[in-house]
C-alpha positions as CSV (number, residue, x, y, z in Angstrom):
1,M,157.3,41.9,126.8
2,A,160.4,39.9,125.8
3,V,158.3,36.8,125.5
4,L,155.7,38.6,123.4
5,I,158.4,39.9,121.1
6,E,160.1,36.5,120.7
7,E,156.7,34.8,120.1
8,G,155.8,37.5,117.5
9,Y,159.0,36.9,115.6
10,W,158.7,33.1,115.4
11,R,155.0,33.4,114.4
12,F,156.1,35.7,111.6
13,A,159.1,33.5,110.5
14,F,157.2,30.2,110.2
15,C,153.7,31.3,109.1
16,R,153.0,30.1,105.6
17,S,149.9,32.2,105.0
18,P,150.9,35.5,103.3
19,Q,147.9,37.4,104.9
20,K,148.6,36.1,108.5
21,R,152.3,36.5,108.0
22,S,152.0,40.2,107.3
23,T,149.9,40.5,110.4
24,H,152.4,38.6,112.5
25,F,155.3,40.8,111.2
26,R,153.3,44.0,111.9
27,D,152.6,42.8,115.5
28,F,156.2,41.8,116.0
29,L,157.4,45.3,115.1
30,L,154.6,47.1,117.1
31,L,155.3,45.1,120.2
32,G,158.9,46.2,119.9
33,F,157.8,49.8,119.7
34,Y,156.0,49.5,123.0
35,G,158.8,47.5,124.5
36,F,161.2,50.2,123.5
37,T,159.2,52.9,125.4
38,S,159.9,51.0,128.7
39,F,163.1,49.1,128.0
40,P,164.9,50.8,125.2
41,G,168.3,49.2,125.5
42,F,167.0,45.7,126.0
43,T,164.4,46.0,123.2
44,C,167.0,47.2,120.7
45,F,169.3,44.3,121.6
46,L,166.4,41.8,121.3
47,Y,165.5,43.1,117.9
48,F,169.1,43.0,116.8
49,L,169.1,39.3,117.6
50,C,165.9,38.7,115.8
51,F,167.1,40.5,112.6
52,S,170.4,38.7,112.9
53,A,168.4,35.4,112.9
54,F,166.5,36.7,109.9
55,L,169.7,37.3,108.0
56,V,170.8,33.6,108.6
57,F,167.3,32.2,108.0
58,P,165.8,34.6,105.3
59,V,162.0,33.9,105.5
60,F,160.8,37.4,104.7
61,P,157.7,37.6,102.5
62,A,159.8,39.0,99.7
63,S,160.3,35.4,98.6
64,P,158.4,34.9,95.3
65,V,156.9,31.6,96.4
66,F,153.4,32.5,97.5
67,P,150.6,31.9,95.0
68,V,147.7,34.4,95.2
69,S,144.0,34.0,94.5
70,S,142.4,35.7,91.6
71,A,140.6,38.0,93.9
72,S,143.9,39.4,95.2
73,R,146.1,39.2,92.1
74,F,147.2,42.8,92.3
75,H,147.3,43.0,96.1
76,R,150.6,41.2,96.6
77,L,152.7,42.4,99.6
78,Y,156.5,42.1,99.4
79,L,159.3,43.7,101.3
80,F,158.8,46.6,99.0
81,P,155.0,46.9,99.1
82,S,152.8,46.5,96.1
83,F,151.4,49.7,94.5
84,S,149.0,47.8,92.3
85,N,145.8,47.9,94.2
86,S,142.8,49.5,92.5
87,H,143.0,52.1,95.3
88,T,146.1,54.0,96.2
89,F,148.4,52.2,98.7
90,A,145.4,50.4,100.2
91,A,147.1,47.0,100.4
92,M,150.0,48.5,102.3
93,Q,147.7,50.5,104.5
94,K,145.8,47.4,105.5
95,N,148.8,45.4,106.7
96,W,152.2,47.1,106.3
97,I,151.7,50.7,107.4
98,P,151.6,49.8,111.1
99,A,154.6,47.5,110.6
100,V,156.6,50.1,108.8
101,T,155.6,52.7,111.4
102,A,157.0,50.5,114.1
103,L,160.2,49.8,112.2
104,L,160.8,53.5,111.6
105,I,160.3,54.2,115.3
106,L,162.5,51.3,116.4
107,T,165.4,52.5,114.2
108,S,165.5,55.7,116.2
109,C,166.7,54.0,119.4
110,E,169.6,56.5,119.7
111,N,168.2,59.5,117.9
112,D,166.7,62.6,119.4
113,L,163.1,61.6,119.0
114,N,162.0,60.8,122.6
115,L,158.9,58.5,122.5
116,T,158.7,58.4,126.3
117,A,158.3,62.2,126.7
118,P,155.0,62.8,128.6
119,W,152.0,63.6,126.4
120,K,154.2,64.1,123.3
121,D,152.1,64.0,120.1
122,I,153.9,62.1,117.3
123,P,152.1,62.0,114.0
124,I,152.4,58.9,111.8
125,I,151.4,59.4,108.2
126,Y,151.5,57.2,105.1
127,G,150.3,57.7,101.6
128,V,151.3,56.9,98.0
129,L,149.6,58.7,95.2
130,S,149.2,57.0,91.8
131,P,147.5,58.2,88.7
132,A,146.6,54.6,88.0
133,D,144.3,54.4,91.0
134,T,140.6,55.3,91.2
135,A,140.9,56.8,94.7
136,H,143.7,57.9,96.9
137,Y,144.0,57.1,100.6
138,I,146.2,58.6,103.3
139,R,146.6,57.0,106.7
140,I,147.1,59.5,109.5
141,E,147.6,58.2,113.1
142,K,149.5,59.1,116.2
143,A,151.9,57.6,118.6
144,F,150.7,58.5,122.0
145,L,151.7,57.1,125.4
146,D,150.0,57.2,128.7
147,P,152.3,56.3,131.7
148,T,149.4,55.1,133.7
149,I,148.0,52.5,131.2
150,S,149.5,49.4,129.7
151,A,150.8,49.9,126.1
152,L,149.0,46.9,124.9
153,E,145.8,48.2,126.4
154,I,146.3,51.6,124.7
155,A,146.7,49.8,121.4
156,R,143.2,48.4,121.7
157,I,141.6,51.9,122.2
158,P,140.8,53.6,118.8
159,D,141.0,57.0,120.5
160,S,144.6,56.4,121.2
161,L,145.4,55.8,117.5
162,Y,143.4,58.6,115.8
163,Y,143.1,62.3,116.1
164,D,139.8,63.8,117.2
165,E,140.0,66.9,115.0
166,I,142.2,67.0,112.0
167,E,142.3,68.5,108.5
168,A,144.2,66.9,105.7
169,V,144.7,68.9,102.5
170,L,146.3,67.9,99.2
171,I,147.8,70.9,97.4
172,N,149.0,71.1,93.8
173,I,152.1,73.3,94.3
174,G,152.1,74.4,90.6
175,T,148.5,75.5,90.4
176,G,147.8,76.2,94.1
177,E,144.6,74.1,94.0
178,R,143.7,72.7,97.4
179,L,141.7,69.5,98.0
180,T,140.4,68.6,101.5
181,L,140.5,64.8,102.1
182,Q,137.4,63.1,103.5
183,E,137.7,61.1,106.7
184,I,136.3,57.6,106.1
185,D,136.2,54.2,107.7
186,G,138.3,52.1,105.3
187,A,136.2,49.0,106.1
188,N,133.3,50.7,104.3
189,D,135.4,50.9,101.1
190,G,136.4,47.3,101.4
191,Y,139.6,47.8,103.4
192,P,139.1,46.5,106.9
193,R,142.1,46.5,109.3
194,N,143.5,43.1,109.9
195,D,143.3,41.6,113.4
196,G,146.4,42.2,115.5
197,V,147.7,44.2,118.4
198,F,145.9,47.4,117.4
199,A,142.2,48.2,117.4
200,T,140.6,47.1,114.1
201,S,137.5,49.2,114.1
202,P,137.2,51.9,112.8
203,N,140.0,51.9,110.2
204,I,140.3,55.6,109.7
205,L,141.7,56.8,106.4
206,Y,141.6,60.1,104.5
207,K,140.3,59.9,100.9
208,V,140.1,61.9,97.7
209,S,138.8,60.5,94.4
210,A,141.0,60.2,91.4
211,A,138.6,62.4,89.4
212,D,138.9,65.2,92.0
213,A,142.7,64.9,92.4
214,N,143.4,64.6,88.6
215,L,147.1,63.7,89.2
216,L,149.4,64.4,86.4
217,P,153.0,63.0,86.1
218,G,155.7,65.5,86.9
219,E,153.5,67.7,89.0
220,R,154.5,68.3,92.6
221,Y,152.0,67.9,95.5
222,R,152.2,68.9,99.1
223,L,150.2,67.2,101.9
224,E,149.3,69.4,104.9
225,V,147.9,68.0,108.1
226,T,146.6,70.4,110.6
227,R,146.1,69.2,114.1
228,S,144.4,70.8,117.1
229,D,146.0,72.4,120.2
230,Q,148.2,74.7,118.2
231,L,150.5,71.9,117.1
232,P,152.7,72.5,114.1
233,V,151.3,71.7,110.7
234,V,152.7,68.5,109.3
235,T,153.8,68.8,105.7
236,A,155.4,66.5,103.1
237,E,155.9,66.8,99.3
238,T,156.2,64.4,96.4
239,T,156.4,64.5,92.6
240,I,153.8,62.4,90.7
241,V,155.4,59.4,89.0
242,G,154.7,58.7,85.3
243,R,153.7,55.4,83.9
244,P,156.4,53.1,82.5
245,T,155.4,51.5,79.2
246,I,156.5,47.9,78.5
247,N,158.3,47.7,75.2
248,R,159.1,44.0,75.3
249,P,157.0,41.9,75.2
250,Q,154.3,43.5,73.0
251,S,150.7,42.3,73.1
252,G,150.4,39.1,71.2
253,D,154.0,38.0,71.8
254,K,154.6,34.5,73.1
255,L,156.9,34.2,76.1
256,R,159.8,31.7,75.8
257,F,161.3,30.5,79.0
258,A,164.2,28.2,78.0
259,S,166.2,26.4,80.7
260,N,169.5,27.5,79.2
261,S,168.7,31.2,78.4
262,S,166.9,34.3,79.8
263,Y,163.9,36.2,78.7
264,R,164.4,40.0,78.4
265,I,161.8,42.5,79.6
266,L,162.2,46.1,78.5
267,W,160.2,49.2,79.5
268,S,160.4,53.0,79.1
269,E,161.7,55.4,81.7
270,A,158.9,56.9,83.7
271,T,158.8,60.6,84.8
272,A,160.0,61.1,88.4
273,A,160.6,57.4,88.9
274,A,163.5,56.5,91.2
275,F,163.2,52.7,90.8
276,Y,161.2,49.9,89.2
277,D,160.2,46.3,89.9
278,V,158.7,43.6,87.7
279,I,156.0,41.0,88.6
280,L,154.7,38.1,86.6
281,Y,151.2,36.8,87.3
282,V,150.6,33.2,86.1
283,N,146.9,32.6,85.5
284,Y,145.6,29.0,85.5
285,D,142.5,27.0,86.2
286,E,142.5,24.2,88.7
287,Y,140.1,21.3,89.5
288,N,140.0,18.1,91.4
289,V,139.6,14.9,89.3
290,A,136.9,13.8,91.8
291,D,134.8,16.9,90.8
292,P,136.0,18.1,87.4
293,S,133.1,20.5,87.0
294,N,134.2,22.6,89.9
295,I,136.9,24.7,88.2
296,E,138.7,27.4,90.2
297,S,140.6,30.2,88.6
298,K,143.9,31.0,90.3
299,V,146.9,33.3,90.0
300,A,150.5,32.8,91.1
301,G,152.4,36.1,91.6
302,W,156.2,36.2,91.1
303,K,158.2,39.3,91.8
304,V,161.0,38.5,89.4
305,S,163.2,41.6,89.5
306,G,163.5,43.1,93.0
307,V,164.1,46.8,93.1
308,T,166.1,48.1,90.1
309,T,167.0,51.5,88.7
310,N,167.4,50.0,85.2
311,T,164.7,49.9,82.5
312,E,165.3,46.2,81.6
313,F,165.5,42.9,83.3
314,E,166.4,39.4,82.2
315,V,164.4,36.5,83.7
316,P,166.3,33.3,83.8
317,G,164.1,30.8,82.0
318,I,164.7,27.9,84.4
319,E,163.6,30.1,87.3
320,F,160.1,30.3,85.9
321,Y,159.7,26.6,86.3
322,K,161.4,26.5,89.7
323,F,159.0,29.3,90.9
324,L,155.9,27.3,89.8
325,S,157.3,24.1,91.3
326,A,157.8,25.8,94.7
327,S,154.5,27.8,94.6
328,L,151.9,25.3,93.6
329,E,150.6,22.3,95.5
330,S,151.7,19.0,94.2
331,S,148.8,16.5,94.3
332,I,147.8,13.5,92.1
333,S,144.2,14.5,92.4
334,L,144.7,18.1,91.0
335,R,144.7,19.1,87.4
336,R,145.7,22.5,86.0
337,I,145.1,24.4,82.8
338,F,147.5,27.3,81.8
339,K,145.5,30.4,80.9
340,G,148.1,33.1,80.3
341,I,150.7,35.5,81.9
342,D,150.3,39.1,82.9
343,I,153.6,41.2,83.2
344,Q,153.5,44.3,85.4
345,V,156.2,46.9,85.7
346,R,155.8,49.2,88.7
347,A,157.6,52.6,89.3
348,G,158.1,54.3,92.6
349,G,159.1,57.8,93.7
350,I,162.4,58.9,95.3
351,E,160.9,58.9,98.8
352,L,160.0,55.2,98.7
353,Y,163.4,54.4,97.3
354,E,165.2,56.2,100.0
355,F,163.0,54.7,102.7
356,Q,163.7,51.2,101.6
357,R,167.4,51.8,101.2
358,V,167.7,53.2,104.7
359,Q,165.5,50.5,106.2
360,L,167.4,47.7,104.5
361,A,170.7,49.2,105.8
362,N,169.3,49.2,109.3
363,T,168.8,45.4,109.3
364,G,172.4,44.7,108.7
365,I,174.7,43.1,111.2
366,T,176.8,46.3,111.6
367,S,173.8,48.5,112.3
368,A,173.4,47.5,116.0
369,G,175.8,50.1,117.3
370,G,176.0,53.8,117.0
371,D,173.3,56.1,115.7
372,I,170.8,54.2,113.6
373,P,169.4,56.4,110.7
374,Q,165.8,56.6,109.8
375,Y,164.1,58.0,106.8
376,T,160.9,60.1,106.7
377,N,160.0,63.0,104.5
378,L,157.5,64.5,107.0
379,S,158.2,67.8,108.7
380,E,156.9,66.3,112.0
381,G,156.7,62.7,113.2
382,V,157.4,59.6,111.0
383,G,156.1,58.2,107.8
384,I,156.2,58.4,104.0
385,F,154.3,60.5,101.4
386,S,155.3,59.5,97.9
387,S,154.0,58.4,94.5
388,S,153.9,55.3,92.3
389,N,152.6,54.1,88.9
390,R,152.3,50.9,86.9
391,F,151.8,49.4,83.5
392,A,150.8,45.8,82.6
393,R,150.8,43.5,79.5
394,L,147.9,41.1,79.9
395,N,147.0,37.6,78.7
396,L,150.4,36.7,77.2
397,E,150.7,33.2,75.9
398,L,153.6,30.8,76.3
399,H,155.7,29.7,73.3
400,E,154.9,26.1,72.3
401,D,158.3,24.9,73.6
402,S,157.8,26.5,77.0
403,L,154.2,25.2,77.3
404,D,155.6,21.7,76.6
405,S,158.2,22.2,79.3
406,L,155.5,23.4,81.7
407,I,153.5,20.2,81.1
408,S,156.2,17.6,81.0
409,G,159.4,19.2,82.2
410,S,161.3,17.9,85.2
411,F,160.5,20.9,87.4
412,T,156.7,21.1,86.8
413,R,155.4,17.8,85.5
414,H,154.2,16.9,89.0
415,L,151.9,19.9,88.9
416,N,149.7,18.2,86.3
417,F,149.2,21.0,83.7
418,Q,147.2,19.7,80.8
């Protein structure tokens, strides 16, 4: 098990593919969960070493140096997950929910939650509701151990991950309206589960359409999950986050990134939002000089702000060119054409903010000893039920000076923008 955990960490640390990297990180944490059930002290110590190494060699995918394809422009996964999928939380559900699940469980090494208790049912639930999405998905799974079967073997059995009989209900606390979520295979909605330690098929999710839910900012919702065998009902509540509006830039404005100054982005405060982050998507066309008719549209996503509680952020102009220099391939055979920039501001609820704050604290050097806190807003088990929202300014142009710097400046001239 120690060898598997160590191999999982180094695969995650040095993988350059964002998709494979998220899978490696998920598996790294999940292997630790199973190792903890048999060797709790040793596994906690091993993970402390791994996270200590991470603090010295920070290679987490929060780094804004990964370009993304146009097909996945709003599916970026960072340390704080992207809420910008066309379906609620689906990007996180595909890759990060299992990883965050394991991280939550691992941080309870010295808490009262006993994962090795015989036949104990531990629900694991994740969902983020956003009025900007066309459908809302909740992932509901269980942590279940069989002392007679290998943990890795259990992970490959779908029946060990999902409940046989379950009812998930979304309740508007103000109106009392109740909506029963439909059990689906996420793969049929375009969200297959990535390969890894756990069984990939089916990918059970619980869904309700945006039209049926009719989420309104400021309203409070409760999730109730009823399991069989007279187990307690699992509940969690969240307030729907409103949409932040970008006040600067406005549509039609030209962005000016100067090497000796910063560009200021302003947005309005959103209802029930506990934090914000800002992402720039740089759109460009790319072709090879050997085949100039084969033009490919691409997008490079840059998370510029990190998590902030403010409603403004200043982007250092020089960092824009450094980001592109680090993100795009340098090749004398490639030519690029700048097409525009999309700026997106995302807002998240208090539950997500607290979850991230606690989890980041748990990776610190001083967190190895004593009781390690964990955050969940579920009445039973572990997980997060929260809300998010977003707003974007699309197709913004660069100022002529900045376009000239992109084409011929010292940081980006090797990228061959025309």
